[in-house]
C-alpha positions in Angstrom: 21.6 -7.3 -7.9 21.1 -6.2 -4.3 18.1 -4.9 -3.3 17.7 -0.9 -3.9 17.9 1.5 -0.9 14.6 4.1 -1.1 16.4 7.2 -1.3 16.5 6.3 -5.4 12.9 6.1 -6.0 10.5 8.2 -6.9 9.1 9.5 -3.8 5.9 11.4 -4.7 5.8 9.5 -8.4 5.5 6.3 -6.8 2.6 7.9 -4.1 0.9 9.3 -7.5 1.2 6.0 -9.3 -0.5 4.2 -5.9 -3.5 6.8 -5.9 -4.0 5.7 -9.5 -4.3 2.1 -8.9 -6.6 3.1 -5.8 -8.5 4.9 -8.5 -9.0 2.9 -10.8 -10.6 0.0 -8.3 -14.3 0.7 -8.6 -14.6 -1.8 -5.3 -12.4 0.6 -2.9 -13.4 4.0 -4.4 -16.7 3.3 -3.4 -15.9 3.0 -0.4 -13.5 5.6 0.1 -14.3 9.8 -0.1 -10.5 10.7 -0.1 -7.7 7.9 -2.2 -4.9 10.2 -2.8 -3.2 9.3 0.7 -4.4 6.4 1.5 -1.4 4.5 0.1 2.0 6.6 0.8 6.0 6.1 0.8 7.9 7.8 3.1 11.2 6.5 2.9 11.0 3.0 3.7 7.9 3.0 5.3 4.4 2.2 3.0 1.8 3.5 5.4 -1.8 2.3 4.2 -4.4 4.1 6.5 -7.4 1.9 6.8 -9.3 4.5 9.0 -10.3 6.6 4.6 -12.3 3.7 4.1 -16.4 4.3 5.4 -17.0 3.5 9.0 -19.6 0.5 6.9 -16.5 -0.9 4.4 -14.3 -1.0 8.0 -17.0 -3.1 10.1 -18.0 -5.4 7.1 -14.4 -6.5 5.8 -12.0 -5.4 8.5 -12.6 -5.1 11.8 -13.9 -8.6 12.7 -10.4 -9.6 11.5 -7.5 -6.5 10.9 -4.3 -9.1 10.2 -6.0 -11.0 7.7 -6.9 -8.3 6.1 -4.4 -6.4 6.2 -2.0 -9.7 4.4 -4.8 -9.2 1.8 -4.2 -5.7 1.2 0.0 -6.6 0.6 -1.0 -9.9 -1.6 -3.4 -7.3 -3.8 -0.5 -5.0 -4.4 2.1 -7.2 -5.3 1.0 -6.7 -8.8 0.8 -3.1 -8.4 4.2 -2.6 -6.7 6.2 -4.8 -8.8 5.2 -3.4 -12.6 6.2 -0.2 -11.3 9.5 -1.3 -9.7 9.8 -3.0 -13.2 9.0 0.2 -14.9 11.1 2.0 -13.2 14.5 -0.4 -14.0 14.8 -1.4 -10.2 15.7 -5.1 -10.0 14.5 -5.6 -5.8 12.9 -3.7 -3.3 12.7 -3.9 0.4 9.6 -1.9 1.6 8.0 -2.4 5.7 4.5 -2.1 5.3 2.5 -0.4 7.8 -1.5 -0.5 8.9 -3.4 2.5 10.2 -6.3 1.6 12.0 -8.2 3.2 14.5 -5.5 3.2 17.6 -3.8 0.0 16.1 -1.3 -0.8 13.2 -0.1 -3.9 11.8 3.5 -4.1 10.4 4.9 -6.6 8.1 8.3 -6.7 6.0 8.8 -7.2 2.4 11.5 -7.6 0.3 10.5 -7.1 -4.0 12.2 -8.9 -6.3 11.4 -8.2 -10.1 
């Protein structure tokens, strides 16, 4: 089966699923007061706004190696995204991650096959 178009994903449902994943991660929750808009799908774009992390967290874990942090975070999202796709009947999916931090951005295109 070919990779499906983003218009077929229920974006509010996906965003809620990602918010629940964030909420279940106690390490992330300790460093973030507002988690519901941290990971948001909008069309073919999956935006991760690292500015939601506390300044202390950003300084300690992100600021010194922004791109490396983004790559590791994509790795962490592989499982919950794959589970979401599988549960909702998708054989594969293409997404462009865009990470935002203090005027910087990091972009990566990923194709998931479930």
